[in-house]
Every structure is written in C-alpha cells, then in structure tokens.
N, CA, C, O and the ligand as a Tripos MOL2 file, in Angstrom:
@<TRIPOS>MOLECULE
protein
  313   311    79     0     0
PROTEIN
NO_CHARGES

@<TRIPOS>ATOM
      1 N           0.8180   -1.2140    0.0000 N.3       1 MET1
      2 CA          0.0000    0.0000    0.0000 C.3       1 MET1
      3 C           0.8490    1.2600    0.0000 C.2       1 MET1
      4 O           0.3130    2.3610   -0.1250 O.2       1 MET1
      5 N           2.1460    1.1230    0.1360 N.am      2 GLY2
      6 CA          3.0910    2.2320   -0.0530 C.3       2 GLY2
      7 C           2.6530    3.5980    0.4260 C.2       2 GLY2
      8 O           2.8620    3.9570    1.5850 O.2       2 GLY2
      9 N           2.0500    4.3530   -0.4610 N.am      3 ASN3
     10 CA          1.7400    5.7430   -0.1370 C.3       3 ASN3
     11 C           0.3410    5.9360    0.4240 C.2       3 ASN3
     12 O          -0.1670    7.0560    0.4820 O.2       3 ASN3
     13 N          -0.2760    4.8390    0.8350 N.am      4 TYR4
     14 CA         -1.6300    4.9420    1.3470 C.3       4 TYR4
     15 C          -1.6980    4.4980    2.8010 C.2       4 TYR4
     16 O          -0.8140    3.7960    3.2930 O.2       4 TYR4
     17 N          -2.7360    4.9090    3.4650 N.am      5 GLN5
     18 CA         -2.9290    4.5020    4.8470 C.3       5 GLN5
     19 C          -4.4220    4.3840    5.1190 C.2       5 GLN5
     20 O          -5.2510    4.9860    4.4370 O.2       5 GLN5
     21 N          -4.7360    3.5950    6.1330 N.am      6 ILE6
     22 CA         -6.1210    3.5000    6.5910 C.3       6 ILE6
     23 C          -6.2790    4.5090    7.7290 C.2       6 ILE6
     24 O          -5.5020    4.5250    8.6840 O.2       6 ILE6
     25 N          -7.2970    5.3400    7.6000 N.am      7 CYS7
     26 CA         -7.5470    6.3400    8.6490 C.3       7 CYS7
     27 C          -7.8730    5.6510    9.9750 C.2       7 CYS7
     28 O          -8.6870    4.7290   10.0190 O.2       7 CYS7
     29 N          -7.2390    6.1020   11.0410 N.am      8 ASP8
     30 CA         -7.4870    5.5380   12.3750 C.3       8 ASP8
     31 C          -8.9010    5.8230   12.8690 C.2       8 ASP8
     32 O          -9.3920    5.1320   13.7610 O.2       8 ASP8
     33 N          -9.5610    6.8270   12.3050 N.am      9 PHE9
     34 CA        -10.8230    7.3030   12.8610 C.3       9 PHE9
     35 C         -12.0550    6.8760   12.0850 C.2       9 PHE9
     36 O         -13.0990    6.6120   12.6830 O.2       9 PHE9
     37 N         -11.9550    6.8030   10.7610 N.am     10 CYS10
     38 CA        -13.1410    6.4030   10.0030 C.3      10 CYS10
     39 C         -12.8820    5.2010    9.1120 C.2      10 CYS10
     40 O         -13.8170    4.6650    8.5180 O.2      10 CYS10
     41 N         -11.6280    4.7640    9.0030 N.am     11 GLY11
     42 CA        -11.3160    3.5770    8.2140 C.3      11 GLY11
     43 C         -11.1790    3.8330    6.7270 C.2      11 GLY11
     44 O         -10.9550    2.8980    5.9590 O.2      11 GLY11
     45 N         -11.3100    5.0940    6.3030 N.am     12 ASN12
     46 CA        -11.1420    5.4040    4.8780 C.3      12 ASN12
     47 C          -9.6860    5.2810    4.4510 C.2      12 ASN12
     48 O          -8.7710    5.5500    5.2290 O.2      12 ASN12
     49 N          -9.4910    4.8770    3.2250 N.am     13 LEU13
     50 CA         -8.1540    4.8350    2.6570 C.3      13 LEU13
     51 C          -7.8160    6.2310    2.1290 C.2      13 LEU13
     52 O          -8.6170    6.8390    1.4200 O.2      13 LEU13
     53 N          -6.6420    6.7320    2.4720 N.am     14 SER14
     54 CA         -6.2410    8.0300    1.9410 C.3      14 SER14
     55 C          -4.7400    8.0280    1.7190 C.2      14 SER14
     56 O          -4.0440    7.1010    2.1320 O.2      14 SER14
     57 N          -4.2460    9.0670    1.0680 N.am     15 GLU15
     58 CA         -2.8020    9.1850    0.9030 C.3      15 GLU15
     59 C          -2.1380    9.3020    2.2640 C.2      15 GLU15
     60 O          -2.7060    9.8620    3.2020 O.2      15 GLU15
     61 N          -0.9470    8.7730    2.3580 N.am     16 ARG16
     62 CA         -0.2140    8.8200    3.6200 C.3      16 ARG16
     63 C           0.0520   10.2720    4.0170 C.2      16 ARG16
     64 O           0.4550   11.0850    3.1850 O.2      16 ARG16
     65 N          -0.1750   10.5860    5.2820 N.am     17 ARG17
     66 CA         -0.0160   11.9450    5.7840 C.3      17 ARG17
     67 C           0.7370   11.8900    7.0990 C.2      17 ARG17
     68 O           0.9960   10.8140    7.6380 O.2      17 ARG17
     69 N           1.0830   13.0540    7.6030 N.am     18 SER18
     70 CA          1.8500   13.0800    8.8450 C.3      18 SER18
     71 C           1.0240   12.5720   10.0240 C.2      18 SER18
     72 O           1.5170   11.7920   10.8390 O.2      18 SER18
     73 N          -0.2560   13.0210   10.1170 N.am     19 ARG19
     74 CA         -1.1450   12.4790   11.1290 C.3      19 ARG19
     75 C          -1.8070   11.2500   10.5470 C.2      19 ARG19
     76 O          -2.0900   11.1960    9.3500 O.2      19 ARG19
     77 N          -2.0550   10.2570   11.3950 N.am     20 LYS20
     78 CA         -2.6720    9.0350   10.8730 C.3      20 LYS20
     79 C          -4.1610    9.2120   10.7320 C.2      20 LYS20
     80 O          -4.9400    8.4990   11.3650 O.2      20 LYS20
     81 N          -4.5680   10.1640    9.9010 N.am     21 MET21
     82 CA         -5.9970   10.3620    9.6700 C.3      21 MET21
     83 C          -6.1890   10.8980    8.2620 C.2      21 MET21
     84 O          -5.2740   11.4740    7.6740 O.2      21 MET21
     85 N          -7.3950   10.7010    7.7250 N.am     22 CYS22
     86 CA         -7.6960   11.1370    6.3680 C.3      22 CYS22
     87 C          -8.0040   12.6420    6.3720 C.2      22 CYS22
     88 O          -8.2160   13.2240    7.4360 O.2      22 CYS22
     89 N          -8.0300   13.2760    5.1890 N.am     23 PRO23
     90 CA         -8.2900   14.7290    5.1440 C.3      23 PRO23
     91 C          -9.5840   15.1400    5.8310 C.2      23 PRO23
     92 O          -9.6180   16.1860    6.4790 O.2      23 PRO23
     93 N         -10.6390   14.3630    5.7150 N.am     24 SER24
     94 CA        -11.9050   14.7950    6.3340 C.3      24 SER24
     95 C         -11.8350   14.7090    7.8570 C.2      24 SER24
     96 O         -12.4180   15.5430    8.5500 O.2      24 SER24
     97 N         -11.1230   13.7010    8.3880 N.am     25 CYS25
     98 CA        -10.9730   13.6270    9.8400 C.3      25 CYS25
     99 C         -10.0220   14.7190   10.3340 C.2      25 CYS25
    100 O         -10.1970   15.2570   11.4270 O.2      25 CYS25
    101 N          -9.0290   15.0340    9.5290 N.am     26 GLU26
    102 CA         -8.1180   16.1080    9.9070 C.3      26 GLU26
    103 C          -8.8800   17.4380    9.9580 C.2      26 GLU26
    104 O          -8.6580   18.2690   10.8390 O.2      26 GLU26
    105 N          -9.7730   17.6100    9.0000 N.am     27 ASP27
    106 CA        -10.6200   18.7920    8.9760 C.3      27 ASP27
    107 C         -11.4720   18.8630   10.2600 C.2      27 ASP27
    108 O         -11.6050   19.9210   10.8750 O.2      27 ASP27
    109 N         -12.0380   17.7160   10.6390 N.am     28 ALA28
    110 CA        -12.8340   17.6470   11.8670 C.3      28 ALA28
    111 C         -11.9610   17.9730   13.0770 C.2      28 ALA28
    112 O         -12.3680   18.7160   13.9710 O.2      28 ALA28
    113 N         -10.7690   17.4120   13.0900 N.am     29 TYR29
    114 CA         -9.8310   17.6650   14.1920 C.3      29 TYR29
    115 C          -9.5470   19.1610   14.3410 C.2      29 TYR29
    116 O          -9.5830   19.6940   15.4500 O.2      29 TYR29
    117 N          -9.2640   19.8380   13.2250 N.am     30 PHE30
    118 CA         -8.9510   21.2690   13.3030 C.3      30 PHE30
    119 C         -10.1650   22.0970   13.7260 C.2      30 PHE30
    120 O         -10.0270   23.1020   14.4240 O.2      30 PHE30
    121 N         -11.3580   21.6650   13.2950 N.am     31 LYS31
    122 CA        -12.5860   22.3520   13.7170 C.3      31 LYS31
    123 C         -12.7560   22.2750   15.2360 C.2      31 LYS31
    124 O         -13.0100   23.2780   15.9030 O.2      31 LYS31
    125 N         -12.6080   21.0630   15.7590 N.am     32 ILE32
    126 CA        -12.7550   20.8660   17.2050 C.3      32 ILE32
    127 C         -11.7070   21.6770   17.9370 C.2      32 ILE32
    128 O         -11.9980   22.3550   18.9230 O.2      32 ILE32
    129 N         -10.4970   21.6000   17.4440 N.am     33 ARG33
    130 CA         -9.3730   22.2780   18.0710 C.3      33 ARG33
    131 C          -9.5800   23.7940   18.1210 C.2      33 ARG33
    132 O          -9.3180   24.4340   19.1390 O.2      33 ARG33
    133 N         -10.0530   24.3560   17.0070 N.am     34 SER34
    134 CA        -10.2320   25.8130   16.9730 C.3      34 SER34
    135 C         -11.3150   26.2510   17.9530 C.2      34 SER34
    136 O         -11.2050   27.3160   18.5600 O.2      34 SER34
    137 N         -12.3560   25.4440   18.1120 N.am     35 ILE35
    138 CA        -13.4020   25.7690   19.0940 C.3      35 ILE35
    139 C         -12.8490   25.6440   20.5130 C.2      35 ILE35
    140 O         -13.0920   26.5050   21.3590 O.2      35 ILE35
    141 N         -12.1090   24.5700   20.7670 N.am     36 ALA36
    142 CA        -11.5700   24.3390   22.1140 C.3      36 ALA36
    143 C         -10.5790   25.4330   22.5210 C.2      36 ALA36
    144 O         -10.4410   25.7460   23.7030 O.2      36 ALA36
    145 N          -9.8970   26.0070   21.5380 N.am     37 GLU37
    146 CA         -8.9560   27.0950   21.8440 C.3      37 GLU37
    147 C          -9.6890   28.3620   22.2630 C.2      37 GLU37
    148 O          -9.2590   29.0670   23.1750 O.2      37 GLU37
    149 N         -10.8100   28.6480   21.5820 N.am     38 VAL38
    150 CA        -11.5590   29.8710   21.8450 C.3      38 VAL38
    151 C         -12.4850   29.7040   23.0520 C.2      38 VAL38
    152 O         -12.6440   30.6170   23.8620 O.2      38 VAL38
    153 N         -13.0930   28.5170   23.1540 N.am     39 LYS39
    154 CA        -14.0560   28.2560   24.2310 C.3      39 LYS39
    155 C         -13.6750   26.9910   25.0020 C.2      39 LYS39
    156 O         -14.3060   25.9480   24.8330 O.2      39 LYS39
    157 N         -12.6630   27.0800   25.8340 N.am     40 PRO40
    158 CA        -12.1980   25.8840   26.5440 C.3      40 PRO40
    159 C         -13.2360   25.2900   27.4980 C.2      40 PRO40
    160 O         -13.1220   24.1300   27.8920 O.2      40 PRO40
    161 N         -14.2500   26.0830   27.8720 N.am     41 ASP41
    162 CA        -15.2740   25.5670   28.7810 C.3      41 ASP41
    163 C         -16.4290   24.8760   28.0620 C.2      41 ASP41
    164 O         -17.3300   24.3310   28.7010 O.2      41 ASP41
    165 N         -16.3980   24.9020   26.7470 N.am     42 MET42
    166 CA        -17.5060   24.3200   26.0070 C.3      42 MET42
    167 C         -17.5250   22.7960   26.1760 C.2      42 MET42
    168 O         -16.5040   22.1240   26.0320 O.2      42 MET42
    169 N         -18.7100   22.2760   26.4840 N.am     43 MET43
    170 CA        -18.8500   20.8400   26.6540 C.3      43 MET43
    171 C         -18.6710   20.1250   25.3150 C.2      43 MET43
    172 O         -19.0370   20.6390   24.2580 O.2      43 MET43
    173 N         -18.1000   18.9330   25.3940 N.am     44 VAL44
    174 CA        -17.9100   18.1300   24.1850 C.3      44 VAL44
    175 C         -19.2340   17.9150   23.4440 C.2      44 VAL44
    176 O         -19.2790   17.9340   22.2140 O.2      44 VAL44
    177 N         -20.2990   17.7120   24.2070 N.am     45 ILE45
    178 CA        -21.6090   17.5010   23.5810 C.3      45 ILE45
    179 C         -22.0350   18.7330   22.7690 C.2      45 ILE45
    180 O         -22.6470   18.5990   21.7100 O.2      45 ILE45
    181 N         -21.7120   19.9210   23.2670 N.am     46 ASP46
    182 CA        -22.0510   21.1530   22.5410 C.3      46 ASP46
    183 C         -21.1480   21.3620   21.3270 C.2      46 ASP46
    184 O         -21.5950   21.8390   20.2840 O.2      46 ASP46
    185 N         -19.8830   21.0020   21.4720 N.am     47 ILE47
    186 CA        -18.9690   21.0530   20.3270 C.3      47 ILE47
    187 C         -19.4970   20.1260   19.2350 C.2      47 ILE47
    188 O         -19.4900   20.4640   18.0510 O.2      47 ILE47
    189 N         -19.9500   18.9600   19.6600 N.am     48 SER48
    190 CA        -20.5180   18.0000   18.7170 C.3      48 SER48
    191 C         -21.7310   18.5830   17.9980 C.2      48 SER48
    192 O         -21.8490   18.4800   16.7770 O.2      48 SER48
    193 N         -22.6350   19.1990   18.7720 N.am     49 ARG49
    194 CA        -23.8410   19.7970   18.1750 C.3      49 ARG49
    195 C         -23.4710   20.9000   17.1930 C.2      49 ARG49
    196 O         -24.0610   21.0080   16.1180 O.2      49 ARG49
    197 N         -22.4900   21.7190   17.5670 N.am     50 GLN50
    198 CA        -22.1300   22.8720   16.7440 C.3      50 GLN50
    199 C         -21.4190   22.4640   15.4570 C.2      50 GLN50
    200 O         -21.6080   23.0890   14.4140 O.2      50 GLN50
    201 N         -20.6100   21.4270   15.5300 N.am     51 THR51
    202 CA        -19.7930   21.0380   14.3810 C.3      51 THR51
    203 C         -20.3950   19.9110   13.5620 C.2      51 THR51
    204 O         -20.0320   19.7220   12.4020 O.2      51 THR51
    205 N         -21.3240   19.1530   14.1640 N.am     52 GLY52
    206 CA        -21.8510   17.9740   13.4820 C.3      52 GLY52
    207 C         -20.9080   16.7840   13.5530 C.2      52 GLY52
    208 O         -21.1410   15.7520   12.9230 O.2      52 GLY52
    209 N         -19.8350   16.9390   14.3320 N.am     53 ILE53
    210 CA        -18.8750   15.8420   14.5230 C.3      53 ILE53
    211 C         -19.3480   15.0330   15.7320 C.2      53 ILE53
    212 O         -19.6610   15.6070   16.7750 O.2      53 ILE53
    213 N         -19.4000   13.7120   15.6000 N.am     54 SER54
    214 CA        -19.9710   12.9060   16.6830 C.3      54 SER54
    215 C         -19.1020   12.9380   17.9390 C.2      54 SER54
    216 O         -17.8800   13.0720   17.8710 O.2      54 SER54
    217 N         -19.7640   12.8110   19.0750 N.am     55 VAL55
    218 CA        -19.0510   12.7620   20.3530 C.3      55 VAL55
    219 C         -18.0580   11.5940   20.3580 C.2      55 VAL55
    220 O         -16.9450   11.7110   20.8710 O.2      55 VAL55
    221 N         -18.4810   10.4700   19.7780 N.am     56 SER56
    222 CA        -17.5910    9.3020   19.7870 C.3      56 SER56
    223 C         -16.3070    9.5860   19.0170 C.2      56 SER56
    224 O         -15.2450    9.0650   19.3580 O.2      56 SER56
    225 N         -16.4040   10.4150   17.9760 N.am     57 LYS57
    226 CA        -15.2100   10.7710   17.2160 C.3      57 LYS57
    227 C         -14.3000   11.6860   18.0410 C.2      57 LYS57
    228 O         -13.0790   11.5290   18.0320 O.2      57 LYS57
    229 N         -14.8960   12.6310   18.7450 N.am     58 ILE58
    230 CA        -14.1070   13.5260   19.5990 C.3      58 ILE58
    231 C         -13.3890   12.6980   20.6680 C.2      58 ILE58
    232 O         -12.2190   12.9320   20.9680 O.2      58 ILE58
    233 N         -14.1100   11.7280   21.2380 N.am     59 ILE59
    234 CA        -13.4980   10.8480   22.2430 C.3      59 ILE59
    235 C         -12.3800   10.0070   21.6100 C.2      59 ILE59
    236 O         -11.3460    9.7620   22.2300 O.2      59 ILE59
    237 N         -12.6080    9.5750   20.3730 N.am     60 ALA60
    238 CA        -11.5630    8.8020   19.6780 C.3      60 ALA60
    239 C         -10.2970    9.6370   19.4970 C.2      60 ALA60
    240 O          -9.1880    9.1290   19.6600 O.2      60 ALA60
    241 N         -10.4620   10.9180   19.1600 N.am     61 PHE61
    242 CA         -9.2940   11.8100   19.0640 C.3      61 PHE61
    243 C          -8.5770   11.8800   20.4110 C.2      61 PHE61
    244 O          -7.3480   11.8400   20.4830 O.2      61 PHE61
    245 N          -9.3660   11.9830   21.4660 N.am     62 ALA62
    246 CA         -8.7740   12.0630   22.8060 C.3      62 ALA62
    247 C          -8.0130   10.7790   23.1460 C.2      62 ALA62
    248 O          -6.9310   10.8220   23.7310 O.2      62 ALA62
    249 N          -8.5920    9.6420   22.7720 N.am     63 GLN63
    250 CA         -7.9390    8.3630   23.0750 C.3      63 GLN63
    251 C          -6.6160    8.2120   22.3420 C.2      63 GLN63
    252 O          -5.7090    7.5270   22.8140 O.2      63 GLN63
    253 N          -6.5130    8.8580   21.1850 N.am     64 LYS64
    254 CA         -5.2550    8.8040   20.4350 C.3      64 LYS64
    255 C          -4.2880    9.9090   20.8790 C.2      64 LYS64
    256 O          -3.1880   10.0270   20.3370 O.2      64 LYS64
    257 N          -4.6950   10.7080   21.8540 N.am     65 GLY65
    258 CA         -3.7930   11.7140   22.3970 C.3      65 GLY65
    259 C          -3.8620   13.0850   21.7490 C.2      65 GLY65
    260 O          -3.0120   13.9340   22.0140 O.2      65 GLY65
    261 N          -4.8690   13.3200   20.8950 N.am     66 PHE66
    262 CA         -4.9640   14.6260   20.2450 C.3      66 PHE66
    263 C          -5.6000   15.6780   21.1570 C.2      66 PHE66
    264 O          -5.3270   16.8720   21.0380 O.2      66 PHE66
    265 N          -6.4500   15.2100   22.0640 N.am     67 PHE67
    266 CA         -7.0610   16.1010   23.0450 C.3      67 PHE67
    267 C          -6.9930   15.4310   24.4090 C.2      67 PHE67
    268 O          -6.8830   14.2090   24.5060 O.2      67 PHE67
    269 N          -7.0590   16.2300   25.4500 N.am     68 ILE68
    270 CA         -7.2260   15.6670   26.7940 C.3      68 ILE68
    271 C          -8.6110   16.0790   27.2680 C.2      68 ILE68
    272 O          -8.9230   17.2680   27.3400 O.2      68 ILE68
    273 N          -9.4440   15.0900   27.5910 N.am     69 LEU69
    274 CA        -10.8040   15.3950   28.0310 C.3      69 LEU69
    275 C         -10.8700   15.4040   29.5470 C.2      69 LEU69
    276 O         -10.2340   14.5900   30.2180 O.2      69 LEU69
    277 N         -11.6510   16.3370   30.0760 N.am     70 LYS70
    278 CA        -11.8390   16.3850   31.5180 C.3      70 LYS70
    279 C         -13.2410   16.8680   31.8340 C.2      70 LYS70
    280 O         -13.6340   17.9580   31.4170 O.2      70 LYS70
    281 N         -13.9820   16.0810   32.5540 N.am     71 GLU71
    282 CA        -15.3280   16.4410   32.9750 C.3      71 GLU71
    283 C         -16.1730   17.0040   31.8400 C.2      71 GLU71
    284 O         -16.8850   17.9940   32.0080 O.2      71 GLU71
    285 N         -16.0820   16.3610   30.6910 N.am     72 GLY72
    286 CA        -16.9370   16.7330   29.5700 C.3      72 GLY72
    287 C         -16.4390   17.8940   28.7310 C.2      72 GLY72
    288 O         -17.0690   18.2430   27.7320 O.2      72 GLY72
    289 N         -15.3160   18.5050   29.1150 N.am     73 THR73
    290 CA        -14.7460   19.5660   28.2980 C.3      73 THR73
    291 C         -13.3600   19.1410   27.8110 C.2      73 THR73
    292 O         -12.7580   18.2060   28.3380 O.2      73 THR73
    293 N         -12.8710   19.8500   26.7940 N.am     74 ILE74
    294 CA        -11.5220   19.5640   26.3160 C.3      74 ILE74
    295 C         -10.5340   20.3580   27.1510 C.2      74 ILE74
    296 O         -10.5150   21.5890   27.1270 O.2      74 ILE74
    297 N          -9.7220   19.6320   27.8830 N.am     75 GLU75
    298 CA         -8.8340   20.2480   28.8580 C.3      75 GLU75
    299 C          -7.4960   20.6600   28.2400 C.2      75 GLU75
    300 O          -6.9140   21.6730   28.6280 O.2      75 GLU75
    301 N          -7.0240   19.8920   27.3050 N.am     76 GLY76
    302 CA         -5.7070   20.1780   26.7320 C.3      76 GLY76
    303 C          -5.6300   19.8290   25.2600 C.2      76 GLY76
    304 O          -6.3920   19.0040   24.7570 O.2      76 GLY76
    305 N          -4.6970   20.4730   24.5810 N.am     77 LEU77
    306 CA         -4.4720   20.2200   23.1560 C.3      77 LEU77
    307 C          -3.0440   19.7350   22.9860 C.2      77 LEU77
    308 O          -2.1560   20.0830   23.7640 O.2      77 LEU77
    309 N          -2.8360   18.9270   21.9550 N.am     78 ASP78
    310 CA         -1.4750   18.4180   21.7370 C.3      78 ASP78
    311 C          -0.5260   19.5060   21.2880 C.2      78 ASP78
    312 O           0.6550   19.2410   21.0620 O.2      78 ASP78
    313 ZN        -10.9130    9.5340    8.4970 Zn       79 ZN79
@<TRIPOS>BOND
     1     1     2 1
     2     2     3 1
     3     3     4 2
     4     3     5 am
     5     5     6 1
     6     6     7 1
     7     7     8 2
     8     7     9 am
     9     9    10 1
    10    10    11 1
    11    11    12 2
    12    11    13 am
    13    13    14 1
    14    14    15 1
    15    15    16 2
    16    15    17 am
    17    17    18 1
    18    18    19 1
    19    19    20 2
    20    19    21 am
    21    21    22 1
    22    22    23 1
    23    23    24 2
    24    23    25 am
    25    25    26 1
    26    26    27 1
    27    27    28 2
    28    27    29 am
    29    29    30 1
    30    30    31 1
    31    31    32 2
    32    31    33 am
    33    33    34 1
    34    34    35 1
    35    35    36 2
    36    35    37 am
    37    37    38 1
    38    38    39 1
    39    39    40 2
    40    39    41 am
    41    41    42 1
    42    42    43 1
    43    43    44 2
    44    43    45 am
    45    45    46 1
    46    46    47 1
    47    47    48 2
    48    47    49 am
    49    49    50 1
    50    50    51 1
    51    51    52 2
    52    51    53 am
    53    53    54 1
    54    54    55 1
    55    55    56 2
    56    55    57 am
    57    57    58 1
    58    58    59 1
    59    59    60 2
    60    59    61 am
    61    61    62 1
    62    62    63 1
    63    63    64 2
    64    63    65 am
    65    65    66 1
    66    66    67 1
    67    67    68 2
    68    67    69 am
    69    69    70 1
    70    70    71 1
    71    71    72 2
    72    71    73 am
    73    73    74 1
    74    74    75 1
    75    75    76 2
    76    75    77 am
    77    77    78 1
    78    78    79 1
    79    79    80 2
    80    79    81 am
    81    81    82 1
    82    82    83 1
    83    83    84 2
    84    83    85 am
    85    85    86 1
    86    86    87 1
    87    87    88 2
    88    87    89 am
    89    89    90 1
    90    90    91 1
    91    91    92 2
    92    91    93 am
    93    93    94 1
    94    94    95 1
    95    95    96 2
    96    95    97 am
    97    97    98 1
    98    98    99 1
    99    99   100 2
   100    99   101 am
   101   101   102 1
   102   102   103 1
   103   103   104 2
   104   103   105 am
   105   105   106 1
   106   106   107 1
   107   107   108 2
   108   107   109 am
   109   109   110 1
   110   110   111 1
   111   111   112 2
   112   111   113 am
   113   113   114 1
   114   114   115 1
   115   115   116 2
   116   115   117 am
   117   117   118 1
   118   118   119 1
   119   119   120 2
   120   119   121 am
   121   121   122 1
   122   122   123 1
   123   123   124 2
   124   123   125 am
   125   125   126 1
   126   126   127 1
   127   127   128 2
   128   127   129 am
   129   129   130 1
   130   130   131 1
   131   131   132 2
   132   131   133 am
   133   133   134 1
   134   134   135 1
   135   135   136 2
   136   135   137 am
   137   137   138 1
   138   138   139 1
   139   139   140 2
   140   139   141 am
   141   141   142 1
   142   142   143 1
   143   143   144 2
   144   143   145 am
   145   145   146 1
   146   146   147 1
   147   147   148 2
   148   147   149 am
   149   149   150 1
   150   150   151 1
   151   151   152 2
   152   151   153 am
   153   153   154 1
   154   154   155 1
   155   155   156 2
   156   155   157 am
   157   157   158 1
   158   158   159 1
   159   159   160 2
   160   159   161 am
   161   161   162 1
   162   162   163 1
   163   163   164 2
   164   163   165 am
   165   165   166 1
   166   166   167 1
   167   167   168 2
   168   167   169 am
   169   169   170 1
   170   170   171 1
   171   171   172 2
   172   171   173 am
   173   173   174 1
   174   174   175 1
   175   175   176 2
   176   175   177 am
   177   177   178 1
   178   178   179 1
   179   179   180 2
   180   179   181 am
   181   181   182 1
   182   182   183 1
   183   183   184 2
   184   183   185 am
   185   185   186 1
   186   186   187 1
   187   187   188 2
   188   187   189 am
   189   189   190 1
   190   190   191 1
   191   191   192 2
   192   191   193 am
   193   193   194 1
   194   194   195 1
   195   195   196 2
   196   195   197 am
   197   197   198 1
   198   198   199 1
   199   199   200 2
   200   199   201 am
   201   201   202 1
   202   202   203 1
   203   203   204 2
   204   203   205 am
   205   205   206 1
   206   206   207 1
   207   207   208 2
   208   207   209 am
   209   209   210 1
   210   210   211 1
   211   211   212 2
   212   211   213 am
   213   213   214 1
   214   214   215 1
   215   215   216 2
   216   215   217 am
   217   217   218 1
   218   218   219 1
   219   219   220 2
   220   219   221 am
   221   221   222 1
   222   222   223 1
   223   223   224 2
   224   223   225 am
   225   225   226 1
   226   226   227 1
   227   227   228 2
   228   227   229 am
   229   229   230 1
   230   230   231 1
   231   231   232 2
   232   231   233 am
   233   233   234 1
   234   234   235 1
   235   235   236 2
   236   235   237 am
   237   237   238 1
   238   238   239 1
   239   239   240 2
   240   239   241 am
   241   241   242 1
   242   242   243 1
   243   243   244 2
   244   243   245 am
   245   245   246 1
   246   246   247 1
   247   247   248 2
   248   247   249 am
   249   249   250 1
   250   250   251 1
   251   251   252 2
   252   251   253 am
   253   253   254 1
   254   254   255 1
   255   255   256 2
   256   255   257 am
   257   257   258 1
   258   258   259 1
   259   259   260 2
   260   259   261 am
   261   261   262 1
   262   262   263 1
   263   263   264 2
   264   263   265 am
   265   265   266 1
   266   266   267 1
   267   267   268 2
   268   267   269 am
   269   269   270 1
   270   270   271 1
   271   271   272 2
   272   271   273 am
   273   273   274 1
   274   274   275 1
   275   275   276 2
   276   275   277 am
   277   277   278 1
   278   278   279 1
   279   279   280 2
   280   279   281 am
   281   281   282 1
   282   282   283 1
   283   283   284 2
   284   283   285 am
   285   285   286 1
   286   286   287 1
   287   287   288 2
   288   287   289 am
   289   289   290 1
   290   290   291 1
   291   291   292 2
   292   291   293 am
   293   293   294 1
   294   294   295 1
   295   295   296 2
   296   295   297 am
   297   297   298 1
   298   298   299 1
   299   299   300 2
   300   299   301 am
   301   301   302 1
   302   302   303 1
   303   303   304 2
   304   303   305 am
   305   305   306 1
   306   306   307 1
   307   307   308 2
   308   307   309 am
   309   309   310 1
   310   310   311 1
   311   311   312 2
@<TRIPOS>SUBSTRUCTURE
     1 MET1         2 RESIDUE 1 A MET
     2 GLY2         6 RESIDUE 1 A GLY
     3 ASN3        10 RESIDUE 1 A ASN
     4 TYR4        14 RESIDUE 1 A TYR
     5 GLN5        18 RESIDUE 1 A GLN
     6 ILE6        22 RESIDUE 1 A ILE
     7 CYS7        26 RESIDUE 1 A CYS
     8 ASP8        30 RESIDUE 1 A ASP
     9 PHE9        34 RESIDUE 1 A PHE
    10 CYS10       38 RESIDUE 1 A CYS
    11 GLY11       42 RESIDUE 1 A GLY
    12 ASN12       46 RESIDUE 1 A ASN
    13 LEU13       50 RESIDUE 1 A LEU
    14 SER14       54 RESIDUE 1 A SER
    15 GLU15       58 RESIDUE 1 A GLU
    16 ARG16       62 RESIDUE 1 A ARG
    17 ARG17       66 RESIDUE 1 A ARG
    18 SER18       70 RESIDUE 1 A SER
    19 ARG19       74 RESIDUE 1 A ARG
    20 LYS20       78 RESIDUE 1 A LYS
    21 MET21       82 RESIDUE 1 A MET
    22 CYS22       86 RESIDUE 1 A CYS
    23 PRO23       90 RESIDUE 1 A PRO
    24 SER24       94 RESIDUE 1 A SER
    25 CYS25       98 RESIDUE 1 A CYS
    26 GLU26      102 RESIDUE 1 A GLU
    27 ASP27      106 RESIDUE 1 A ASP
    28 ALA28      110 RESIDUE 1 A ALA
    29 TYR29      114 RESIDUE 1 A TYR
    30 PHE30      118 RESIDUE 1 A PHE
    31 LYS31      122 RESIDUE 1 A LYS
    32 ILE32      126 RESIDUE 1 A ILE
    33 ARG33      130 RESIDUE 1 A ARG
    34 SER34      134 RESIDUE 1 A SER
    35 ILE35      138 RESIDUE 1 A ILE
    36 ALA36      142 RESIDUE 1 A ALA
    37 GLU37      146 RESIDUE 1 A GLU
    38 VAL38      150 RESIDUE 1 A VAL
    39 LYS39      154 RESIDUE 1 A LYS
    40 PRO40      158 RESIDUE 1 A PRO
    41 ASP41      162 RESIDUE 1 A ASP
    42 MET42      166 RESIDUE 1 A MET
    43 MET43      170 RESIDUE 1 A MET
    44 VAL44      174 RESIDUE 1 A VAL
    45 ILE45      178 RESIDUE 1 A ILE
    46 ASP46      182 RESIDUE 1 A ASP
    47 ILE47      186 RESIDUE 1 A ILE
    48 SER48      190 RESIDUE 1 A SER
    49 ARG49      194 RESIDUE 1 A ARG
    50 GLN50      198 RESIDUE 1 A GLN
    51 THR51      202 RESIDUE 1 A THR
    52 GLY52      206 RESIDUE 1 A GLY
    53 ILE53      210 RESIDUE 1 A ILE
    54 SER54      214 RESIDUE 1 A SER
    55 VAL55      218 RESIDUE 1 A VAL
    56 SER56      222 RESIDUE 1 A SER
    57 LYS57      226 RESIDUE 1 A LYS
    58 ILE58      230 RESIDUE 1 A ILE
    59 ILE59      234 RESIDUE 1 A ILE
    60 ALA60      238 RESIDUE 1 A ALA
    61 PHE61      242 RESIDUE 1 A PHE
    62 ALA62      246 RESIDUE 1 A ALA
    63 GLN63      250 RESIDUE 1 A GLN
    64 LYS64      254 RESIDUE 1 A LYS
    65 GLY65      258 RESIDUE 1 A GLY
    66 PHE66      262 RESIDUE 1 A PHE
    67 PHE67      266 RESIDUE 1 A PHE
    68 ILE68      270 RESIDUE 1 A ILE
    69 LEU69      274 RESIDUE 1 A LEU
    70 LYS70      278 RESIDUE 1 A LYS
    71 GLU71      282 RESIDUE 1 A GLU
    72 GLY72      286 RESIDUE 1 A GLY
    73 THR73      290 RESIDUE 1 A THR
    74 ILE74      294 RESIDUE 1 A ILE
    75 GLU75      298 RESIDUE 1 A GLU
    76 GLY76      302 RESIDUE 1 A GLY
    77 LEU77      306 RESIDUE 1 A LEU
    78 ASP78      310 RESIDUE 1 A ASP
    79 ZN79       313 GROUP 0 **** ****
C-alpha cells in the first residue's frame, strides 16, 4: 500500500499523511481544536452539536492523544 494509509478514525483509505488520519478527519480535528482554543469551557456535547462531529469521534481523538478530556470539556491540546 506504499503511499496509502487506513484512517485511524473512520477507516477510509487516503494518501499517507503526517497524522494518521484522512483529510476529512483532519478537517474535523482542526474544527474541534479551533473551538476548544476559543471556548475551553464548552462541553464536548455542545462542540458536537455545533460542528456535526460525533461525540464518539471527539473521544476517539482524545484516546489517540490529540485532546485531553476532563469532565466533559476539552482540557488540553497536543
Ligand atoms: Zn478519516
């Protein structure tokens, strides 16, 4: 598969990238990140509602170390 990889988050095949995720998941990651930077107190459930990105995906990012979750909010960024 050389220049391709399976996305860790949605399973889509995409070109190999620095982060182990496809362009659409990377887009989701940056959306979440930009909200968490501006509104660190925003609950994950509200971030999900605002972005249309599922809570389970946000948690998956956290499990891979992209975010640190605490009491329903994003506590830290990588
Ligand atoms: Zn993906």
